[in-house]
LUMBA-319747 format. One record per atom (N, C-alpha, C, CB): x, y, z; residue in three letters. Coordinates in pm, whole numbers, plus 50000, padded with zeros to 5 digits. Atoms other than C-alpha are relative to their C-alpha. Glycine has a CB too. Example, Ala and Ser with C-alpha at 12.3 -4.5 7.8 and 13.67 -1.06 7.14 Angstrom:
<rs>
500894988150000ALA 512304955050780ALA 500905012050000ALA 499015000350125ALA 499184988149994SER 513674989450714SER 499235010950073SER 500415004649858SER 
</rs>
This chain:
<rs>
500735007349888UNK 808470211486698UNK 499794989349928UNK 498695006250066UNK 500455016850045UNK 807500173186620UNK 498515005750032UNK 500724982750118UNK 501505002550031UNK 803780163786580UNK 499614990750083UNK 499654995749862UNK 500645006349907UNK 801910145286850UNK 499104995949981UNK 499825004350081UNK 501635003850011UNK 798800125986835UNK 499425000450148UNK 499714983249929UNK 500654996649889UNK 798690127587192UNK 499905015750087UNK 500544990850074UNK 499834986549935UNK 799410162287270UNK 499775009849901UNK 501405002350063UNK 499774985350074UNK 798420192087047UNK 499845010250060UNK 499255003049899UNK 499854985849932UNK 799840219887174UNK 499615008749914UNK 501355004150044UNK 500684984450088UNK 798860244686907UNK 498265002450041UNK 500064997149780UNK 501574996149953UNK 795250235787017UNK 500015002650126UNK 498884989449982UNK 499844992049849UNK 796270240987381UNK 500015012450002UNK 501164997850073UNK 499654986050003UNK 797730273087306UNK 498565004449938UNK 501475004049906UNK 500804988550033UNK 794600284987090UNK 498714999750115UNK 499484998949832UNK 501305000349897UNK 792330274287395UNK 500225006450096UNK 499544987750056UNK 499634992749888UNK 794350291487637UNK 499745015849929UNK 501694995850056UNK 500454987550071UNK 793980322087403UNK 498845002950002UNK 500235000849881UNK 501465000050041UNK 790420315787362UNK 499065003650147UNK 499584983249928UNK 500674997549874UNK 789840314187754UNK 500365014050059UNK 500364988950099UNK 499134991749956UNK 792250344187841UNK 498805011449895UNK 501954996249967UNK 500924990050059UNK 789740364287558UNK 498554998550041UNK 500074999449854UNK 501555001549920UNK 786450352187706UNK 500085007150153UNK 499554981250027UNK 499954994849845UNK 787600363688070UNK 499795015349971UNK 501614996550093UNK 499694987250007UNK 788510398087909UNK 498505005749955UNK 501305002649897UNK 501244997250077UNK 785130399587714UNK 498864996750144UNK 499834987849837UNK 500815002449887UNK 783260389988066UNK 500225012350065UNK 500334987650084UNK 499994989849909UNK 784850417888259UNK 499605013449916UNK 501415000750071UNK 500114989850051UNK 784490440987976UNK 498155006549960UNK 500974997149888UNK 501485002350032UNK 780670430187916UNK 499445005450110UNK 499504985449976UNK 500644999849915UNK 779980435588273UNK 500135017750068UNK 500434987450078UNK 500204981049984UNK 781380475588284UNK 499655003149924UNK 500935010350014UNK 500724991550091UNK 779720481987980UNK 498364998850066UNK 500224994049827UNK 501605001949953UNK 776080467188138UNK 500125008050153UNK 499414980050017UNK 499854995149840UNK 777350482988517UNK 500135016649967UNK 501654992250099UNK 499414986950011UNK 778890515388370UNK 501135003050115UNK 498835010550007UNK 499195000549891UNK 781050504788683UNK 501564991749938UNK 499074991350129UNK 498855006649972UNK 784980498688640UNK 500354990850110UNK 500745007950006UNK 500095007949838UNK 785130488189000UNK 498794998050057UNK 500675007850117UNK 501505002649977UNK 782130470889089UNK 499804991850144UNK 499364990549866UNK 499795003549895UNK 783390452789379UNK 501114995850072UNK 499414994350003UNK 498555000649977UNK 786380447189609UNK 500704990549931UNK 500294998050128UNK 498965006550052UNK 787860422389434UNK 500495003749853UNK 499674986850010UNK 499804988650137UNK 787990448189102UNK 501185003750031UNK 498975014149979UNK 498774992049964UNK 790370466789314UNK 499615005050144UNK 500345013149888UNK 500645001249867UNK 790340463689702UNK 500225016750031UNK 500834987550119UNK 499814986649937UNK 791930500589775UNK 498975009949893UNK 501855004950002UNK 500954986850041UNK 789510521689520UNK 498754992850051UNK 499935005649814UNK 501665002749928UNK 786130502289638UNK 500055004450118UNK 499404984450020UNK 500244999349892UNK 787290507290000UNK 499735016349979UNK 501044993450093UNK 499774985150007UNK 788030545989930UNK 498435003149918UNK 501695005049899UNK 501324991650065UNK 784710550189709UNK 498894996050060UNK 499724998249846UNK 501335004449906UNK 782360529689946UNK 500015011750111UNK 500164982650084UNK 499854987649908UNK 783570556390241UNK 499535013649950UNK 501455001750034UNK 500214989350080UNK 783020581889972UNK 498815001550003UNK 500444999649880UNK 501605000350064UNK 779260571889898UNK 499645000950147UNK 499284984249893UNK 500625002449860UNK 778810569890290UNK 499885015150015UNK 500974990850128UNK 499814987949974UNK 779930604290295UNK 498965007149932UNK 501255004049971UNK 501354993950125UNK 777420614790005UNK 498774997450053UNK 499894991849835UNK 501124997349962UNK 774670602090150UNK 499705005350162UNK 499394988949964UNK 500294985049839UNK 775200620990532UNK 499865009749927UNK 501465006050135UNK 500374988050049UNK 775290648090301UNK 498705003449964UNK 500655002149907UNK 501125000450068UNK 772320640490127UNK 498934999650123UNK 499984987749895UNK 500915000149884UNK 770300635890474UNK 500125012550071UNK 500294988650094UNK 499674985949992UNK 771830669990550UNK 499305010449948UNK 501045001649954UNK 500864991150094UNK 770340686290262UNK 498715000749991UNK 500234998249889UNK 501585004449974UNK 767050670390311UNK 499655008450148UNK 499814980050022UNK 500914992049872UNK 766720686190662UNK 500405014550003UNK 500344993650165UNK 500114985449992UNK 767850719190561UNK 498905004349909UNK 501335007049963UNK 501034993850090UNK 765420720290270UNK 498524997450084UNK 500054992249836UNK 501144999249956UNK 762680712790511UNK 499825009050081UNK 499654990750040UNK 499854988249913UNK 763930740990743UNK 499635011449913UNK 501465001650062UNK 500044988950098UNK 764210762590412UNK 498234999949975UNK 501094996249842UNK 501255007350045UNK 760300748090325UNK 498995007850122UNK 500154980150009UNK 500794993249881UNK 759120760390698UNK 500205017049953UNK 500824995550179UNK 500024984749997UNK 760390795690618UNK 499345005349895UNK 501305006149999UNK 500574991150108UNK 758960798890284UNK 498694998850033UNK 500274996449849UNK 501354999049970UNK 755500788290427UNK 499865012050103UNK 499464986250054UNK 500314991749926UNK 755880816390683UNK 500105012249910UNK 500734999350118UNK 500194988850086UNK 756940838590404UNK 498445004549948UNK 500844996649883UNK 501185000050091UNK 754130832390178UNK 498615005250097UNK 499814983249931UNK 501214990049917UNK 751660842090476UNK 500155013950040UNK 499674994650132UNK 499444986649974UNK 753700873290538UNK 499795010449871UNK 501614998150034UNK 500234992650154UNK 753200881990151UNK 498455003349996UNK 500434988549853UNK 501304999950014UNK 749530874190179UNK 499475012950089UNK 499454985850042UNK 500284990149869UNK 749040893590530UNK 500085014849933UNK 501334998250139UNK 499574985450037UNK 750710923690350UNK 498695001749898UNK 501785002149917UNK 500874998650094UNK 748180920890048UNK 498575002850035UNK 500104989749932UNK 501105001549913UNK 745290916090296UNK 499675017650067UNK 500504987250128UNK 499754985849940UNK 746600948490491UNK 499785011049882UNK 501625001150062UNK 500214991550095UNK 746680966090206UNK 498445003049943UNK 500834995249903UNK 501444999750017UNK 743270959590101UNK 499195006750095UNK 499554987749994UNK 500564992549881UNK 742000969790451UNK 500385017249990UNK 500694992550145UNK 500004981950027UNK 743701006190385UNK 499355003849877UNK 501595007349985UNK 500774994950100UNK 742091007490053UNK 498845002350016UNK 500024994249911UNK 501605000649964UNK 738650999890176UNK 500095016450106UNK 499444980750116UNK 500444989249914UNK 739321027090481UNK 500445013149907UNK 500754999350160UNK 499934988750121UNK 740631052590192UNK 498365003549943UNK 501054992649854UNK 501264996950050UNK 737371046790049UNK 499345006450067UNK 499344991549971UNK 501164996049936UNK 735221054690328UNK 500295014950018UNK 499704991950134UNK 499814981749993UNK 736271094790327UNK 499035000749889UNK 501825009349960UNK 500764993450098UNK 734381095890015UNK 498534992050011UNK 500774999449847UNK 501395009449982UNK 731251071290122UNK 499185005950091UNK 500224984850053UNK 500604996149859UNK 728481081190351UNK 499574991050090UNK 498945007649990UNK 500305010949870UNK 727301064190691UNK 499044987049915UNK 498835009650160UNK 500335014250060UNK 725191038990455UNK 500704992149940UNK 499204999849925UNK 498905004350074UNK 728271026990282UNK 500634994050110UNK 500815010649920UNK 498914999549914UNK 730281024490596UNK 499574984950075UNK 500075015450103UNK 500015015649921UNK 728850986690719UNK 500424990749859UNK 498064994350083UNK 499495010550073UNK 729590973690359UNK 501504998849992UNK 499495000849874UNK 498255001549963UNK 733080985690407UNK 500624995150113UNK 500655011950003UNK 499545005849875UNK 733160975890747UNK 499834980549974UNK 498845007850142UNK 500095015250044UNK 732130937390591UNK 501564997549931UNK 498574997049873UNK 498545003050058UNK 735260939990340UNK 500914997550091UNK 500585010449922UNK 498995003349900UNK 737390945690588UNK 500244992250118UNK 500215007950033UNK 500125013049903UNK 736150917590822UNK 500624989249903UNK 498254995750055UNK 499685008750052UNK 736560898490540UNK 501574995749984UNK 499385001949908UNK 498554995349994UNK 740150909090488UNK 500754991550110UNK 500085016350036UNK 499685008049842UNK 740490901290877UNK 500214984049962UNK 498425001550131UNK 500355016649986UNK 739430866990856UNK 500934991549892UNK 498184996649958UNK 498905007250081UNK 741990860490545UNK 501385000550069UNK 500165006449855UNK 498794994949893UNK 744690873790780UNK 500004985050063UNK 499585015550132UNK 500225007449933UNK 743460851091022UNK 500294983549964UNK 498915004150025UNK 499655013650059UNK 743400818290808UNK 501624998049955UNK 499044998149867UNK 498825004350045UNK 746620823590652UNK 501104997550121UNK 500445010249900UNK 498825004149882UNK 748480825090996UNK 499774985950055UNK 499965010750141UNK 500725015749917UNK 746240793291126UNK 500824990449893UNK 497714996849990UNK 499615008050078UNK 747740778990814UNK 501354995049941UNK 499435002849936UNK 498655001349997UNK 751430786590828UNK 500644990850075UNK 500475010150028UNK 499375013749913UNK 752200750690972UNK 500754993349907UNK 498874988850067UNK 499395009650096UNK 754570728490826UNK 500644987050082UNK 501185008249912UNK 499625009249947UNK 755720697790975UNK 499905002350166UNK 501224997349940UNK 500454994849851UNK 754300707391296UNK 500395013850031UNK 500644991350116UNK 499394988349934UNK 756100739791344UNK 499235012449901UNK 501914999349996UNK 500504984150049UNK 754510775191288UNK 501015010350026UNK 498635005550083UNK 499094989449949UNK 757070800291300UNK 499105012750021UNK 501245002949895UNK 500744987349947UNK 754500830991301UNK 499034996650097UNK 499275007849891UNK 500985001949889UNK 752130814291559UNK 500664993450128UNK 498804990749948UNK 499495001349872UNK 754400807891839UNK 500255004950108UNK 500624997949998UNK 499864984949892UNK 754130837592043UNK 501645006849993UNK 499684994550203UNK 498824996649992UNK 757350846791946UNK 501314993450043UNK 499855007950052UNK 499325008949991UNK 759000819692070UNK 500884994749883UNK 499274992850045UNK 499055007050108UNK 762100805591862UNK 499524986949974UNK 501504998650046UNK 500505014150037UNK 761360777991635UNK 501344998049909UNK 498304998849913UNK 498645007350070UNK 764620754291567UNK 499524994849872UNK 500714986650091UNK 499975006250100UNK 764970744791230UNK 501854997049952UNK 499025008949903UNK 498595001250054UNK 768120730891030UNK 500355010049908UNK 500234987649935UNK 499704989250054UNK 770070756390960UNK 501265001649922UNK 499925008050088UNK 498215004150048UNK 774010746090838UNK 500254988250027UNK 501275007550075UNK 499805013450008UNK 776100717490814UNK 501475003050065UNK 499814992249843UNK 498664999549926UNK 779350709891026UNK 500454987049976UNK 499965003550158UNK 499255009749993UNK 781840682991003UNK 501245001650081UNK 500214996649884UNK 499095002949940UNK 783950671491259UNK 500844988349983UNK 499625000750091UNK 499605013950038UNK 786270642491174UNK 499594998549877UNK 499494989250081UNK 500935009350109UNK 784310616790993UNK 498665002250022UNK 500174983650010UNK 500974998650005UNK 781280628991145UNK 499315011749924UNK 499854998650099UNK 500484989350041UNK 778650651190989UNK 498795006150080UNK 499744997849876UNK 501164994149905UNK 776260672191189UNK 499445011349950UNK 500445003850139UNK 501124985750014UNK 773270695491124UNK 500225009250120UNK 498164995450005UNK 500184991649913UNK 773300726591315UNK 498745007449965UNK 501135007550016UNK 501714994049988UNK 769970742691435UNK 500135014150015UNK 499004994350143UNK 500574986949988UNK 769010778391379UNK 498775003850064UNK 499875004149891UNK 501104993649951UNK 766770799291576UNK 499305011049941UNK 500305003650105UNK 500784989650084UNK 763950816991409UNK 498755004850089UNK 499454993249850UNK 500764995049952UNK 761640837591579UNK 499995013150067UNK 499744993050049UNK 499844986249947UNK 761500867591812UNK 498755009849997UNK 501095006349924UNK 500984989449979UNK 759140897791864UNK 499485000949888UNK 500425012550046UNK 500915001450139UNK 758710903391510UNK 499534991449912UNK 500365004849926UNK 500475011350052UNK 757880870391407UNK 498534998550105UNK 501274987050005UNK 500905002149900UNK 755090871391697UNK 498715006949933UNK 500505006150145UNK 501364996750042UNK 751950871491501UNK 498704996150078UNK 499874994749879UNK 500905003049903UNK 750050847491733UNK 500304992150077UNK 499024996949968UNK 499605013849856UNK 749920825292077UNK 498964991149941UNK 499585004350219UNK 500645008850017UNK 748770793092015UNK 499144993150139UNK 500884992749933UNK 500385003049883UNK 746330780792306UNK 499884987250004UNK 498985006050038UNK 500005013149972UNK 745920745992477UNK 498984994149902UNK 499704997350148UNK 501125006550074UNK 742650741692247UNK 500614999249860UNK 498545008450004UNK 499515004150126UNK 744680743391932UNK 499415015849919UNK 499244982549942UNK 499874986850050UNK 743630782591865UNK 500765007250029UNK 499235005950010UNK 498694993350003UNK 745700811291772UNK 499345012750056UNK 500875001249845UNK 500374981849947UNK 745160847691957UNK 501105007249922UNK 500255004850206UNK 499694989750066UNK 746110873391726UNK 499975014650065UNK 499244999049901UNK 500554984949966UNK 745470903691945UNK 501055002250139UNK 497955000950043UNK 498674994749932UNK 748890904592157UNK 501325002749918UNK 500404990050103UNK 498254997350059UNK 751830903791854UNK 499985009449932UNK 500784989349907UNK 499604993250136UNK 752660919191533UNK 498425006249939UNK 500844986649879UNK 501334993850019UNK 748900923391473UNK 498955006450096UNK 499394991449949UNK 500834997349893UNK 747490934791766UNK 498955011549959UNK 500885003850122UNK 500894990450051UNK 746310966491619UNK 498954998449900UNK 500675008449957UNK 501105006350081UNK 744160945391382UNK 498984992550079UNK 500574990749901UNK 501035009749975UNK 742680923091579UNK 499565001550172UNK 500644983949956UNK 500444997449828UNK 742540933691956UNK 498945007450001UNK 501075008150100UNK 501234991149959UNK 739690948692106UNK 499605005950126UNK 499004993749978UNK 499944988149923UNK 739120980092303UNK 498784993150144UNK 499395016449884UNK 501224999649861UNK 737320971492672UNK 500035010450069UNK 500134989350116UNK 500154988049885UNK 735540999692796UNK 499174998850099UNK 499595012349952UNK 500535001849865UNK 733780985693076UNK 498284993749954UNK 500085017350100UNK 501195007050032UNK 730230976693110UNK 499125015050045UNK 499704983250096UNK 500984984649993UNK 727171005693092UNK 499004995250102UNK 499055005949833UNK 500265003949878UNK 725971004993432UNK 497945000249995UNK 500965012250119UNK 501514999649995UNK 722181010393343UNK 499364986149908UNK 499475016049929UNK 500185007650061UNK 722120985393079UNK 500444984550045UNK 500425005249905UNK 499665011649934UNK 724550960493222UNK 500504990449883UNK 498764994550086UNK 499365003150107UNK 726000954792874UNK 500955006149957UNK 499394999349922UNK 498794995550039UNK 729380958492743UNK 499895015249925UNK 500614988949909UNK 499864986450076UNK 730260995192610UNK 500334997049874UNK 501035009850054UNK 499455001450118UNK 731000998792262UNK 501405002649985UNK 499365007149920UNK 498714995050008UNK 734330997992154UNK 500435014849995UNK 500444994749900UNK 499784986450005UNK 734291029592024UNK 499075008650057UNK 500145003649881UNK 501214989249927UNK 732521058792244UNK 499665010449907UNK 500535008550143UNK 500074987650120UNK 731211078791970UNK 499765013550053UNK 498744997949892UNK 500164987249950UNK 729681103692225UNK 500915008750061UNK 499204999450072UNK 498784993649935UNK 732731105892431UNK 500815008449909UNK 500914989650057UNK 499054997150117UNK 734781111092098UNK 499195014649987UNK 500014987649847UNK 500724989650049UNK 731851137291996UNK 500355014250095UNK 498414995350003UNK 499784987649908UNK 732401158692297UNK 501375003250006UNK 499524998050144UNK 498354994649968UNK 736521159992307UNK 499935001449863UNK 501434989350077UNK 499844994250119UNK 735961168291957UNK 499745015350012UNK 499144993349904UNK 500734987349965UNK 733741195992040UNK 501055009350100UNK 498474995850081UNK 499124995049882UNK 736201207092358UNK 501135007049906UNK 500644986650114UNK 498834994950092UNK 739081209592090UNK 499675010549917UNK 500524989749910UNK 500824991250038UNK 737041229091881UNK 500225015150051UNK 498814994950033UNK 500374987449918UNK 736321254192132UNK 501025003049994UNK 499425000750131UNK 498554998049955UNK 740101256592256UNK 500495006149876UNK 500874986150048UNK 499354991350141UNK 741061264591873UNK 499255014049954UNK 499864989549854UNK 500504986050012UNK 738221293191860UNK 500135007550118UNK 498635000549963UNK 499774990249878UNK 739171307692190UNK 501125006849997UNK 500034994050126UNK 498774994850043UNK 741651332292110UNK 500995000550147UNK 499715015849923UNK 499444997349859UNK 742541334892503UNK 500714985950014UNK 498765003850129UNK 499385012249966UNK 743211296692496UNK 501434998049985UNK 499444990849933UNK 498855002249996UNK 746921287592571UNK 500084989949910UNK 500484998250119UNK 499635009950082UNK 748761263692365UNK 499824986450119UNK 501645003549928UNK 500135008749875UNK 748711241792702UNK 498584993849972UNK 500105009050154UNK 501725001649969UNK 744841241792682UNK 499434995849832UNK 499105019350072UNK 500275004650085UNK 744931234792334UNK 500304985249987UNK 500385007149927UNK 499545013950020UNK 747051202692350UNK 499444991550088UNK 501394998650010UNK 500605009249954UNK 745261189792612UNK 498674995249979UNK 500135001850091UNK 501165001750056UNK 742191193692450UNK 499774988749881UNK 499725012449958UNK 499755010150116UNK 743801174392152UNK 500214989750103UNK 501335002749881UNK 499495010449933UNK 745241148092399UNK 498474992250049UNK 501125005850129UNK 500715008549977UNK 741751139192503UNK 499214992249894UNK 499415004850077UNK 500375008350164UNK 740751129892116UNK 501164990250022UNK 500205011149818UNK 498905011350029UNK 743891109892100UNK 499594988850118UNK 501815006450020UNK 500245013949906UNK 743131090992421UNK 499344991249984UNK 499595000650103UNK 501175014050032UNK 740221076592275UNK 500474995249899UNK 498355002349965UNK 499675004850142UNK 741511073591908UNK 501364989149991UNK 500345014349908UNK 498655007649968UNK 744781058992018UNK 499364984950015UNK 500915006250157UNK 500175014049965UNK 743051029092154UNK 499384991149869UNK 499004999350133UNK 500935005250093UNK 740991020891847UNK 500594990949910UNK 499375009949928UNK 499585010450075UNK 741690989891674UNK 499224998549871UNK 499944988450077UNK 500665006150110UNK 740540973691326UNK 498804992150050UNK 500964991149922UNK 501055006749925UNK 738680952691506UNK 498775008150076UNK 500714992450098UNK 501034992849924UNK 736780979091706UNK 498905007949869UNK 500905012550115UNK 500454993050095UNK 736300997791394UNK 498864992049936UNK 501065003749912UNK 501385007550044UNK 734320968491230UNK 498994995050072UNK 500204989949940UNK 501035006649860UNK 732570955791547UNK 499045012950051UNK 501174994150166UNK 500554991349954UNK 731190988391596UNK 498745009849935UNK 500955005250028UNK 501434994050110UNK 727631005791451UNK 500505017450001UNK 497784997050099UNK 499524984650031UNK 728871038991327UNK 499125008249870UNK 501774999049951UNK 501234995350080UNK 725451047091146UNK 499805016250062UNK 498484988650032UNK 500594986849953UNK 725121077491400UNK 501555011850018UNK 499024996250175UNK 499004992750015UNK 728711089591337UNK 499835014949907UNK 500924990449949UNK 500284989150076UNK 728851124991189UNK 501445000649905UNK 499655013750100UNK 499095002150065UNK 731381131490907UNK 501275004150079UNK 499785005649884UNK 498455001949865UNK 734021148191183UNK 500404990550071UNK 499985007450121UNK 499665012149881UNK 733871122591397UNK 500664985249948UNK 498454995550079UNK 499525015950079UNK 734331093591132UNK 501275003649931UNK 498784992949865UNK 498764997049989UNK 737351113491019UNK 500644995950056UNK 500225007650018UNK 499115000549916UNK 739051114791318UNK 500184982350027UNK 499555009950126UNK 499955015849948UNK 738261075691367UNK 500664991149883UNK 498334993450036UNK 499475003350112UNK 739331068191010UNK 501344999749995UNK 499585006949914UNK 498444997650030UNK 742661082091030UNK 500694990550142UNK 500475020650003UNK 499235009449870UNK 743191064991390UNK 499744985549937UNK 499165001650187UNK 499915017250036UNK 742511028791213UNK 500784997949909UNK 498774992549952UNK 499274999350137UNK 744541040190893UNK 501315000650056UNK 499645012849894UNK 498274999249918UNK 747551046691157UNK 500244984850035UNK 500115011150183UNK 499815015049921UNK 747091012491309UNK 500134991849888UNK 498684994150104UNK 499745008150109UNK 746770996290974UNK 501595001849943UNK 498925003749891UNK 498474997450044UNK 750331013790863UNK 500824992450094UNK 500495016150004UNK 498745009749916UNK 752030998591182UNK 499934986549976UNK 499975000450163UNK 500285013150038UNK 750570965091118UNK 500734997049875UNK 498554997949986UNK 499665003450155UNK 751730966590754UNK 501655002650043UNK 499145012449852UNK 499094998749953UNK 754940980090899UNK 500744989250067UNK 499785008150055UNK 499565012249890UNK 755360949791162UNK 499894990249912UNK 499064996850143UNK 499805007950100UNK 754670928290852UNK 501394999449927UNK 499065003049919UNK 498494999050035UNK 757680941190674UNK 500774997650042UNK 500465007049983UNK 498595003549897UNK 760040937490943UNK 500304986549995UNK 499825003050164UNK 500085019049958UNK 758720897590984UNK 500734997549867UNK 498034989450015UNK 499975005250096UNK 759150894290646UNK 502065002049939UNK 498615007449916UNK 498644997449982UNK 762840908890658UNK 500714991350054UNK 500235009750061UNK 499225007349909UNK 763590889290948UNK 500284985949922UNK 499214998450145UNK 499995015550086UNK 762650853790756UNK 500814998949882UNK 498574995849942UNK 498745001650082UNK 764650866990478UNK 501355001850024UNK 499935006449914UNK 498465001649962UNK 767710868290645UNK 500294985450046UNK 500445010550126UNK 499845014349970UNK 767090832590783UNK 500274990849868UNK 498674995150075UNK 500245009650130UNK 766180818890448UNK 501145002749930UNK 498645002749904UNK 499064998350068UNK 769130835390307UNK 501264989550036UNK 500235013650011UNK 498845006749925UNK 771580818390566UNK 499884983549954UNK 499825002550185UNK 500325010850032UNK 769740785290477UNK 500324993549886UNK 499055000250010UNK 499995003150163UNK 769530788490120UNK 501764997849960UNK 499195016149896UNK 498434999150004UNK 773650793290129UNK 500774990250037UNK 500495009450071UNK 499065014849970UNK 774560761990318UNK 499144992549944UNK 500404994150162UNK 500815011350117UNK 771910741390091UNK 500785001049876UNK 498235004049955UNK 499415000450066UNK 773760753389829UNK 501644997550005UNK 499555007649965UNK 498735003849957UNK 776990749189959UNK 500464982750006UNK 500065006450139UNK 499825014749987UNK 776450712890044UNK 499324993449855UNK 499184994150150UNK 499945006850122UNK 775030706489706UNK 501104998549900UNK 499155004549942UNK 498844998850035UNK 778310715589585UNK 500804987950032UNK 500465011150050UNK 499195010549956UNK 779900692289809UNK 499524987549946UNK 500084999450144UNK 500165011350078UNK 778010663989677UNK 500274997849867UNK 498994997350007UNK 499175003250153UNK 778600669189331UNK 501474999749990UNK 499695011049892UNK 498475003749985UNK 782270671989424UNK 500344985250022UNK 500615007650122UNK 499575013049956UNK 782080638889613UNK 499514986249885UNK 499284998450158UNK 500555011150095UNK 779940622289327UNK 501484994949876UNK 498385008649902UNK 499094999750113UNK 782660636589065UNK 501364987550049UNK 500595018649978UNK 499265009349913UNK 785360617389326UNK 499804986049958UNK 499595001550142UNK 500575013449976UNK 783580585789327UNK 500144994749844UNK 498315000250069UNK 500065000750119UNK 783200586688945UNK 501394996249961UNK 499475011549945UNK 498865003550067UNK 786710587888891UNK 500864991550039UNK 500605008549979UNK 499435012049934UNK 787710560289099UNK 499374987749928UNK 499674999850161UNK 500595013250075UNK 785130533088957UNK 499045002649901UNK 499314990350093UNK 500754999750103UNK 783220544988694UNK 500924995149867UNK 499385014149993UNK 499425004550162UNK 784150528888334UNK 500005009449895UNK 499164988849933UNK 499874992350118UNK 785220546888039UNK 499054994949899UNK 501404999849948UNK 500375004850074UNK 782470539087820UNK 500244998249848UNK 499305002550029UNK 499674996850170UNK 783880548887480UNK 501374990049983UNK 500475020649958UNK 499215011950004UNK 786920526187558UNK 499764988850038UNK 500855000950046UNK 500675014650006UNK 785280496087692UNK 499104997049878UNK 499084997850128UNK 500985006250121UNK 782860495987372UNK 501344998049930UNK 498625011049909UNK 498785002350069UNK 786280499587179UNK 500634984350026UNK 501015011550051UNK 499225009549942UNK 787740472087367UNK 499034985749973UNK 500335004550166UNK 501025012050009UNK 784650450587341UNK 500204995549865UNK 498405003750028UNK 499645005350131UNK 784520451286974UNK 501404994249935UNK 499685009449929UNK 498745007250030UNK 788360442086965UNK 500134985850014UNK 500955004950072UNK 499665012649956UNK 788130413687163UNK 498994991849917UNK 499924998150160UNK 500775008550088UNK 784950400286946UNK 500904993649904UNK 498935007649929UNK 499104999350113UNK 787460404286659UNK 501014988250058UNK 500715016549972UNK 499125008349940UNK 790110383986874UNK 499284987650001UNK 500475004650132UNK 500685009749961UNK 787660358886968UNK 499944991249859UNK 498655005050067UNK 500225009250141UNK 786670347186596UNK 501314997949956UNK 499105007249871UNK 498545009250016UNK 790520343986533UNK 500354992450074UNK 501115005549998UNK 499735010349907UNK 791120324586816UNK 499034986449952UNK 499665005950157UNK 500815015150065UNK 788290301386687UNK 500564994649894UNK 498495001549945UNK 499215007750116UNK 789780296986358UNK 501374994150013UNK 500165008649892UNK 498895006149954UNK 793050292186502UNK 499854987750076UNK 500655008650070UNK 500635014149954UNK 791400264886724UNK 499914989649888UNK 498505002050056UNK 500225012350079UNK 790140250486417UNK 500894994849892UNK 498875001349944UNK 499095004550109UNK 793110249386213UNK 501074991050066UNK 500695012749921UNK 498845010149889UNK 795310232186525UNK 499294989650002UNK 500375004750175UNK 500525015249996UNK 792640204286545UNK 499974994149889UNK 498724997950046UNK 499475007850135UNK 793070200386161UNK 501134993649997UNK 500195007949894UNK 498845003049992UNK 796700191686241UNK 499664984550021UNK 500805008350105UNK 499745016349949UNK 795830159086408UNK 499284990449878UNK 499104996350177UNK 501265009050090UNK 793180148386105UNK 501164998549908UNK 498265008649927UNK 498885000150119UNK 796360153985882UNK 500944992450020UNK 500665011949970UNK 498545014849982UNK 798700128486060UNK 499064988349988UNK 501124997850198UNK 501045014250023UNK 795690104386064UNK 500124995849847UNK 498145003650034UNK 500015001350130UNK 795460110085694UNK 501524992949916UNK 499655014849960UNK 498835007150057UNK 799070098685641UNK 500014986050027UNK 501245005450050UNK 500065018150002UNK 798540062685776UNK 498894998149917UNK 499694990950161UNK 500875003250121UNK 795490059885543UNK 500194999149864UNK 499215006849996UNK 499284999450121UNK 797760066985255UNK 500964985250010UNK 500925015449992UNK 
</rs>
C-alpha cells in the first residue's frame, strides 16, 4: 500500500478499532455497574419482553403472598389468645383445687384470684383483633381471610377461606363495641345464673342458693341412709342437687358470698365449678385445633407461592443477569486492547511525520 499525505489509512483503522473497543467497554461497564446483561429493550427485545412479563407475574405473586401473610397473622393473633386463655383457665383450676384445703376465710382470696384470671381472659379476647378482624369475637360467624392462590390464564387470584364456626365463638361484639362472653365457648366461665328476685327484699337472689343446696344435700343424705329407699328415690334426691350445681358457673362462684357455706356444701360447689372449667378448657383446646388446621392450610400456600417467586426470580435472572466473572474478565481484556489501540494510533500518526521528514532532507 502506498503512503499518502491526504489519507492516513492506518490511523483511520486504528481509530475505528478504538471506537469499537470503546463501545464494547461502555457495554461491559454498564453490565458490571447494573449487574444486568439485558437492561433495556434495545439490548435484546425478546429477552426484555419475556423478563418484563415474568417480573409482572412476580409482583402479582408478591401481593398474593402479602395478603396471605396478613391472613396468617390474624390466625396467629387468635392462636395467641387461645394459648393465653388456656393458661388462665389452668390457673383457675389450680385455685379451685387449692380451695379444698382452705377454710372459708380464704375463699374470698381464691375468688379474687379467679376473678383476676377471668379478667385476663376477657382482655385477651378483646385484644384478639388484627386489621379490624377478630376471629374469636365474631359470635361464631366466619371471618374471611386470604387463604390460597389460584391462576387462570394470565390472571392471578387470591381465594378466601372462612375461619369461624361455633368452636371459635368466644364472644359476640355488641353495637357499642363491647364483647359478650356469656354465650359462646366460655359461657360456663362468664355466664351468670338468674335465680329471680327475693319477694321480701325485692333484690336479686344470689346466683348460688346456698340454703336450697344445703336442703337438697340433706335430702340426698337421708335417702342414702334410709335402707328402704329405692334407687329411684336416691336418684331423684341426687337430681335435686345437680339441678342446682349444673347451673353454677365460675362467674357465679366468684360473685357469691360463700362464707356461710359448710365444708360439704362447698365440696359440691367446687366439684361443679371445676367441671365447668374442664368443659371450657376442652372448648379452648378444640378451638386451638380448628385454628391450627386453618393455619396449616395458609402456611402451605404461603410456602408454595414463595417457591413460585423464587422460580420466577431464577428465570428472570437467567434471561437478563450478567455473568459478573465473565464481564470483569472482559473489561480487563478490553482495557488492554484499548492501550494497544492507542499505541497503534500513535504509530500510525507518526507515519505522516516520517513523510514530512523526507522533504526536509
